[in-house]
C-alpha positions, 0 to 999 in steps of 0.5 A: 132030082131023085134022092138016089140018082147018081150025081156028078159034080165036076170040079168038086174040090174047088170052092163052088164044087165043094159047096154044091157037094156039101149042100147035096149031101145036106139035102139027102143026095148020097149017090155022088161020083167025083174025080179029082183033076189028077184022076180025070183031066176034063180037057181030055176028050177020050178020058171024059167019054170013058168016065161017062160011059162007065159011070153014067151019071143022071145029073151033072153040075159043071163047076170045073173051070180054070179061074183067077183074078185080074193078074191071072186072066191077063197073064195066062190068056191062052190057058184061060180060053183053051182050058175052059173051052176044052173042059166044058165042050168035053163034058157037055158033049159026053153028057149028051152022048151018054144020056144025062138027064140034066146038066147045069153049066156055071158061068161067070158075071164077066160074060157081060159087056164092060159098059153094060147098064146096071144092074146086069139083066140076063138079056144084056149078054152080047150087046157090047164089048167085054172087059179086055183083061178077062175077055178070053175067059168070058168068051169061053163062058159065053160059048158054054151057055150057047153050047147048052142052048144049042144042044137043047135046040138040036137034041132036046137036052135039058142043059141049063146055065147059071151066072153067079156073081163074085163068090167067096167062101170055104176053099177059096184061093188066097194066093195073092197072084191069082186070087180075087179081091175079097180073099186077097184083102183078107190075106193082106190085112191078116198078114199086116196085122201079124207083122205089125205093118204100118199099111196095106196096099190095095190095087187101083182106086177102090172106087169100082163097085162089086157084089159078093155071094157066099158059095153056100148061098150059090150052092143052095141056089144051084140045087134049087134051080136044078130042081125047078128051072128047065129053060134055055138062056141062063139065070143070074145068081147074086144078092142084088146088092153091091159096095165099093172096093174101098167099103169092102176093104174097110169092112174086112180091115175091121173084121180082121182087127187091123189098125194101120193105113190103106194105100192105093197102087194106082198103077194097077187096073181097076177092072170093070167099073161096076158089076151088079147082077139083076136078080129079079128072074131068080127071085121070081123063080122063088129063091133069094140069098140069105147070108149077109156080107159081113156075116159071110166074111166073118165066117171065112176069116175064121176058116182062113185063120184055122187053115193058115200056117200063120200063128195069130 
């Protein structure tokens, strides 16, 4: 990417989009064009076409999406498939129509079959049934990958896709009804510490294993791949390491400084037993994650405290 190229980061206020924006600026890219969701509803085809016709971005990072944890995915199934299908369809098609040089579509590790072999290799896509709780979201993301490949095949568009593992970082969602497990645990342990609560309730058994990548690492990988990767299919982005949710909880408990007990609500679902990314393709391309999990959680907890209305 040329340093003066016009770059559009769709979803620039979210955790992923804001991290990509910071990384681009850090690397000397200053011609960035943004629109908030209030300014541009990406579900509106006409509005998206008008934006691309007016601004004519050279490069697009498609990080805008409707996202959430198990509760949100299970409850708002129609919203998750409709909103994401509309967002990505409108942006990808407009990028083709208006001659965008290159587009990156960001998916999610939930695209893989629930019982896929571990670690998850890129070729395991569409080899089995999806996890039911987030199937509508996963199907939308799979459609986005295939749409990029289809536009590459038919029109010669340089549209690429990347699949991040579970993410955390600045601008994460700490709403207990809609957040993912890591930020939810940070908030639960923090509030229990402030309120001197005797215990914290965790969903499920705590036995499922998960991999976690700091959003700043993801952003660096995205910029790296935007400049080096030009193929169909997609690239997993992760650390290649995972841990049980129980282990994660104990780590966060220690970082927060909470001394009470952990209880398990076994009426709540565990989700997929394991989701570890195979990152050999990414490593072969020349990139590896750098931020360790404990270091990353300490960083985001410090940011959470600064932004929290709760006085420590």
